[in-house]
NUFIKE-316065 format. One record per residue: residue number from 1; x, y, z of N, C-alpha, C, CB in turn. Coordinates in Angstrom, 3 decimals, m for minus. Each point is the difference from the previous one (the first is absolute). Glycine has a CB too. Example, Ala and Ser with C-alpha at 12.3 -4.5 7.8 and 13.67 -1.06 7.14 Angstrom:
# NUFIKE-316065
<atom 1 <13.190 m5.690 7.800> <m0.890 1.190 0.000> <0.900 1.200 0.000> <m1.892 m1.173 1.246>>
<atom 2 <1.542 2.223 m1.966> <0.820 1.190 0.060> <m0.770 1.090 0.730> <1.184 m0.628 m2.145>>
***
This chain:
# NUFIKE-316065
<atom 1 <35.028 35.707 101.673> <1.407 0.184 0.282> <0.816 m0.800 m1.015> <m0.481 0.370 2.467>>
<atom 2 <1.495 0.220 m2.984> <0.867 m0.643 m0.976> <1.049 m0.828 0.722> <m0.382 1.871 m1.642>>
<atom 3 <0.466 m3.152 1.293> <0.966 m0.897 0.628> <1.273 m0.019 m0.828> <m1.853 m1.412 0.977>>
<atom 4 <2.988 1.480 m0.293> <1.259 m0.027 m0.731> <0.901 m1.083 0.561> <m0.204 2.449 m0.499>>
<atom 5 <1.062 m2.987 m0.353> <0.954 m1.022 0.381> <1.372 0.449 m0.459> <m1.745 m1.832 m0.142>>
<atom 6 <2.749 1.393 0.834> <1.348 0.221 m0.475> <0.761 m1.305 0.152> <m0.065 2.466 0.620>>
<atom 7 <1.074 m2.635 m1.439> <0.793 m1.213 0.002> <1.457 0.371 0.221> <m1.639 m1.161 m1.543>>
<atom 8 <2.337 0.340 2.273> <1.430 0.176 0.180> <0.661 m1.264 m0.495> <m0.288 1.566 1.985>>
<atom 9 <1.092 m1.462 m3.031> <0.735 m1.149 m0.503> <1.162 m0.279 0.930> <m0.667 0.516 m2.378>>
<atom 10 <0.896 m1.796 2.664> <1.102 m0.338 0.888> <1.290 m0.281 m0.761> <m1.657 m0.917 1.602>>
<atom 11 <1.602 0.906 m2.920> <1.188 m0.285 m0.785> <m0.125 0.737 m1.334> <0.308 m2.276 1.120>>
<atom 12 <0.673 3.078 m1.462> <m0.032 0.696 m1.282> <0.669 m0.856 m1.055> <0.019 2.233 1.152>>
<atom 13 <m0.610 m2.316 m2.314> <0.513 m0.814 m1.093> <0.313 0.902 m1.188> <m1.330 m2.009 0.791>>
<atom 14 <1.987 1.444 m1.760> <0.258 0.702 m1.255> <m1.345 0.252 m0.671> <2.311 m1.074 m0.266>>
<atom 15 <m2.449 2.185 m0.419> <m1.265 0.309 m0.661> <m0.349 m1.075 m1.036> <0.420 2.461 0.365>>
<atom 16 <m1.695 m2.544 m0.704> <m0.491 m1.022 m0.912> <0.687 0.077 m1.355> <m2.184 0.053 1.183>>
<atom 17 <2.556 m1.204 m1.718> <0.514 m0.046 m1.363> <m1.151 m0.218 m0.975> <2.212 m0.895 0.823>>
<atom 18 <m3.352 0.439 m0.297> <m1.211 m0.170 m0.797> <m1.119 0.705 0.748> <0.783 m2.229 m0.998>>
<atom 19 <m1.760 2.735 0.264> <m1.125 0.628 0.665> <m0.875 m1.062 0.646> <0.062 1.909 m1.633>>
<atom 20 <m0.449 m1.711 2.881> <m0.905 m0.974 0.627> <m1.395 0.108 m0.607> <1.330 0.110 2.141>>
<atom 21 <m1.993 m1.250 m2.243> <m1.375 m0.027 m0.490> <m0.962 0.231 1.162> <0.654 m1.576 m1.868>>
<atom 22 <m0.281 1.056 3.044> <m0.867 0.124 1.165> <0.829 m0.101 1.278> <m1.932 m0.982 m1.299>>
<atom 23 <1.329 1.456 2.375> <0.566 m0.175 1.325> <m0.956 m0.864 0.799> <1.207 2.232 m0.096>>
<atom 24 <m0.653 m3.207 0.803> <m0.785 m0.834 0.898> <0.315 0.436 1.419> <m0.013 m1.959 m1.628>>
<atom 25 <m1.010 2.203 2.397> <0.133 0.363 1.402> <m0.381 m1.248 0.795> <m0.526 2.502 m0.412>>
<atom 26 <1.467 m3.031 1.168> <m0.122 m1.348 0.554> <m0.057 0.013 1.516> <1.213 m0.874 m1.976>>
<atom 27 <m2.092 0.019 2.519> <m0.109 m0.214 1.440> <0.583 m1.367 0.340> <m2.064 1.474 0.134>>
<atom 28 <2.881 m1.511 0.925> <0.547 m1.256 0.507> <0.307 0.172 1.482> <0.973 m0.597 m2.274>>
<atom 29 <m0.605 m0.464 2.933> <0.403 0.065 1.401> <1.440 0.498 0.087> <m1.586 m1.885 0.599>>
<atom 30 <1.931 2.645 0.441> <1.375 0.503 0.135> <1.061 m1.096 m0.085> <m0.915 1.822 1.396>>
<atom 31 <0.636 m2.990 m0.859> <0.995 m1.081 m0.036> <0.230 m0.539 m1.416> <m0.669 m0.601 2.329>>
<atom 32 <m0.234 0.930 m3.266> <0.117 m0.491 m1.379> <0.529 1.039 m0.982> <m1.865 m1.520 0.509>>
<atom 33 <2.169 2.731 m0.034> <0.404 1.078 m0.903> <1.179 m0.377 m0.884> <m0.833 1.606 1.680>>
<atom 34 <1.896 m2.096 m1.083> <1.209 m0.319 m0.763> <m0.261 m1.111 m1.014> <1.394 0.701 1.960>>
<atom 35 <m2.103 m1.734 m1.553> <m0.323 m1.111 m0.896> <m0.839 0.478 m1.184> <0.093 m1.582 1.948>>
<atom 36 <m1.135 2.358 m1.677> <m0.870 0.506 m1.068> <0.803 0.865 m0.963> <m1.985 m0.057 1.553>>
<atom 37 <2.802 0.948 m1.020> <0.810 0.876 m0.844> <0.959 m0.809 m0.861> <m0.181 1.810 1.718>>
<atom 38 <0.856 m2.783 m1.147> <0.942 m0.832 m0.765> <m0.707 m0.797 m1.082> <1.456 m0.154 2.012>>
<atom 39 <m2.601 m0.423 m1.688> <m0.737 m0.806 m0.988> <m0.493 0.877 m1.147> <m0.703 m1.599 1.814>>
<atom 40 <0.223 2.786 m1.489> <m0.455 0.917 m1.047> <1.152 0.388 m0.917> <m1.781 0.869 1.538>>
<atom 41 <2.924 m0.526 m0.948> <1.142 0.455 m0.787> <0.568 m1.099 m0.895> <0.515 1.617 1.815>>
<atom 42 <m0.831 m2.860 m1.532> <0.487 m1.095 m0.839> <m0.895 m0.252 m1.214> <1.003 m1.017 2.036>>
<atom 43 <m2.136 1.706 m2.114> <m0.936 m0.200 m1.106> <0.371 0.921 m1.161> <m1.832 m0.660 1.620>>
<atom 44 <1.869 0.125 m2.853> <0.465 0.770 m1.160> <m0.773 1.292 m0.289> <0.712 m2.153 m0.911>>
<atom 45 <m2.008 2.212 1.162> <m0.784 1.187 m0.338> <m0.067 1.024 1.131> <m1.326 m1.434 m1.513>>
<atom 46 <1.997 1.136 2.613> <0.044 0.943 1.118> <1.215 0.901 m0.173> <m1.166 m1.649 1.546>>
<atom 47 <0.929 2.962 m1.586> <1.078 0.971 m0.162> <0.639 0.370 1.331> <m1.159 0.878 m2.014>>
<atom 48 <0.356 m0.828 3.064> <0.510 0.309 1.335> <m1.013 m0.465 1.038> <1.302 1.988 m0.886>>
<atom 49 <m0.818 m2.212 2.087> <m0.861 m0.342 1.132> <0.672 0.577 1.237> <m0.897 m2.146 m1.108>>
<atom 50 <0.258 3.107 1.738> <0.601 0.706 1.120> <m0.917 m0.013 1.215> <1.246 1.445 m1.609>>
<atom 51 <m0.646 m1.662 2.764> <m0.714 0.097 1.267> <m0.267 1.471 0.280> <1.076 m2.130 0.885>>
<atom 52 <m2.271 2.448 m0.404> <m0.369 1.377 0.299> <m0.696 0.082 1.352> <m0.207 0.486 m2.454>>
<atom 53 <0.214 0.708 3.026> <m0.776 0.286 1.198> <m1.231 0.775 m0.463> <2.073 0.036 1.539>>
<atom 54 <m3.241 m0.386 m1.057> <m1.233 0.654 m0.409> <m1.114 m1.025 m0.016> <1.266 1.696 m1.368>>
<atom 55 <m2.291 m1.465 0.575> <m1.146 m0.915 m0.007> <0.289 m1.349 m0.663> <m1.444 2.003 m0.037>>
<atom 56 <2.564 m2.123 m0.664> <0.381 m1.248 m0.655> <1.352 m0.440 0.526> <m1.316 0.603 m2.069>>
<atom 57 <1.693 m1.833 1.771> <1.264 m0.548 0.478> <1.070 m0.039 m1.084> <m1.286 m1.347 1.628>>
<atom 58 <0.866 1.112 m2.876> <0.923 m0.076 m1.126> <m0.638 0.714 m1.187> <0.985 m2.200 0.834>>
<atom 59 <m0.185 2.974 m1.550> <m0.439 0.574 m1.273> <0.826 m0.670 m1.079> <m0.664 2.246 1.043>>
<atom 60 <m0.036 m2.744 m2.063> <0.640 m0.787 m1.048> <m0.378 0.600 m1.357> <m0.043 m2.109 1.444>>
<atom 61 <1.035 2.436 m2.251> <m0.273 0.480 m1.362> <0.168 m1.176 m0.960> <0.788 2.370 0.566>>
<atom 62 <m1.704 m2.472 m1.514> <0.012 m1.121 m0.935> <m0.169 0.490 m1.428> <m0.934 m1.494 1.776>>
<atom 63 <1.423 0.665 m2.700> <m0.217 0.281 m1.415> <m1.001 m1.035 m0.522> <2.357 0.995 m0.294>>
<atom 64 <m3.200 m0.558 m0.605> <m0.986 m0.892 m0.624> <m0.326 0.576 m1.372> <m0.981 m0.725 2.260>>
<atom 65 <0.489 m0.121 m3.137> <m0.342 0.450 m1.351> <m1.350 0.702 m0.060> <1.349 m1.877 m0.891>>
<atom 66 <m2.279 1.432 1.739> <m1.354 0.539 m0.002> <m0.686 m0.439 1.289> <m0.116 m0.036 m2.548>>
<atom 67 <m1.154 0.368 2.696> <m0.730 m0.334 1.226> <m0.124 m1.507 0.209> <m1.258 2.132 m0.242>>
<atom 68 <1.089 m2.882 m0.831> <m0.107 m1.455 0.125> <1.319 m0.592 0.511> <m1.703 m0.042 m1.870>>
<atom 69 <2.813 0.498 1.303> <1.322 m0.445 0.440> <0.229 0.383 1.462> <0.876 0.227 m2.357>>
<atom 70 <m1.328 0.968 2.752> <0.122 0.443 1.391> <m0.788 m0.915 0.923> <0.304 2.365 m0.771>>
<atom 71 <m1.515 m2.719 0.386> <m0.813 m0.881 0.841> <0.651 m1.378 0.149> <m2.064 1.234 m0.740>>
<atom 72 <2.627 m1.746 m0.335> <0.711 m1.285 0.077> <1.194 0.099 0.948> <m0.722 m0.543 m2.352>>
<atom 73 <1.445 1.657 2.296> <1.145 0.200 0.885> <m0.436 0.091 1.460> <1.198 1.173 m1.859>>
<atom 74 <m2.264 m0.434 2.133> <m0.499 0.116 1.375> <m0.429 m1.367 0.517> <m0.752 2.365 m0.441>>
<atom 75 <0.064 m3.137 m0.383> <m0.406 m1.360 0.401> <1.218 m0.867 0.292> <m2.079 0.209 m1.392>>
<atom 76 <3.120 m0.102 0.553> <1.233 m0.764 0.213> <0.655 0.394 1.325> <0.330 m0.171 m2.495>>
<atom 77 <m0.245 1.462 2.755> <0.603 0.487 1.244> <m0.760 m0.538 1.203> <0.782 2.079 m1.174>>
<atom 78 <m2.098 m1.984 1.146> <m0.807 m0.471 1.134> <0.101 m1.508 0.179> <m1.561 1.906 m0.369>>
<atom 79 <1.690 m2.638 m0.726> <0.102 m1.463 0.056> <1.373 m0.433 0.519> <m1.629 m0.178 m1.912>>
<atom 80 <2.692 0.845 1.443> <1.360 m0.416 0.325> <0.532 0.571 1.314> <0.379 m0.175 m2.421>>
<atom 81 <m1.045 1.192 2.952> <0.450 0.608 1.253> <m1.182 0.040 0.968> <1.763 1.401 m1.210>>
<atom 82 <m2.041 m2.533 1.860> <m1.179 m0.079 0.874> <0.081 0.911 1.229> <m0.274 m2.333 m0.776>>
<atom 83 <1.442 2.885 1.078> <0.143 0.899 1.142> <m0.627 1.373 m0.259> <2.096 m1.208 0.605>>
<atom 84 <m2.450 1.481 m1.858> <m0.680 1.255 m0.330> <m1.455 m0.125 0.434> <1.562 0.454 m1.968>>
<atom 85 <m2.008 0.497 2.786> <m1.357 m0.036 0.536> <m0.993 0.803 m0.829> <0.993 m0.294 2.238>>
<atom 86 <m0.494 1.180 m3.069> <m0.890 0.789 m0.834> <0.794 0.963 m0.850> <m1.807 m0.209 1.701>>
<atom 87 <1.211 0.610 m2.825> <0.654 0.963 m0.886> <m1.015 1.022 m0.492> <1.684 m1.739 m0.704>>
<atom 88 <m1.182 2.913 0.399> <m0.759 1.010 m0.707> <0.868 0.415 m1.181> <m1.244 0.814 2.112>>
<atom 89 <0.637 m0.508 m3.227> <0.747 0.282 m1.224> <m0.304 1.395 m0.508> <m0.019 m2.426 m0.570>>
<atom 90 <1.052 3.128 0.136> <m0.152 1.298 m0.644> <0.716 m0.083 m1.346> <m0.142 1.253 2.243>>
<atom 91 <m0.612 m1.117 m3.325> <0.575 m0.040 m1.347> <0.549 1.392 m0.308> <m1.619 m1.840 m0.771>>
<atom 92 <2.832 1.882 0.247> <0.645 1.264 m0.332> <m0.655 0.586 m1.247> <2.181 m0.781 1.030>>
<atom 93 <m2.587 2.041 m0.942> <m0.616 0.684 m1.143> <1.084 0.582 m0.871> <m2.061 0.527 1.334>>
<atom 94 <2.004 m0.826 m2.612> <0.937 0.565 m0.948> <m0.658 1.235 m0.609> <1.065 m2.278 m0.492>>
<atom 95 <m0.567 3.446 0.851> <m0.623 1.244 m0.440> <0.677 0.619 m1.200> <m0.685 0.363 2.315>>
<atom 96 <1.746 m0.960 m2.803> <0.756 0.589 m1.094> <m0.240 m0.748 m1.281> <1.715 0.771 1.598>>
***
């Protein structure tokens, strides 16, 4: 059986001015949603951080130069925002 997920953004933002390098799918406790979102949005390499309904709590788009830079950013996020319980990462494929 094919499993499907859908996401509902709770806040619409202006479209990206830069292409995201990756999306982080973040797990946190409901009481920490606002704090996690605010802390993420204050980080220079974070393009957006939005609360969502679905299998994740926050979807965060980030810019990075390469995979090594992305890993450093993910480590920084996890270190500086201890309320994050887990992340999954999807790197954006550039097909053009």
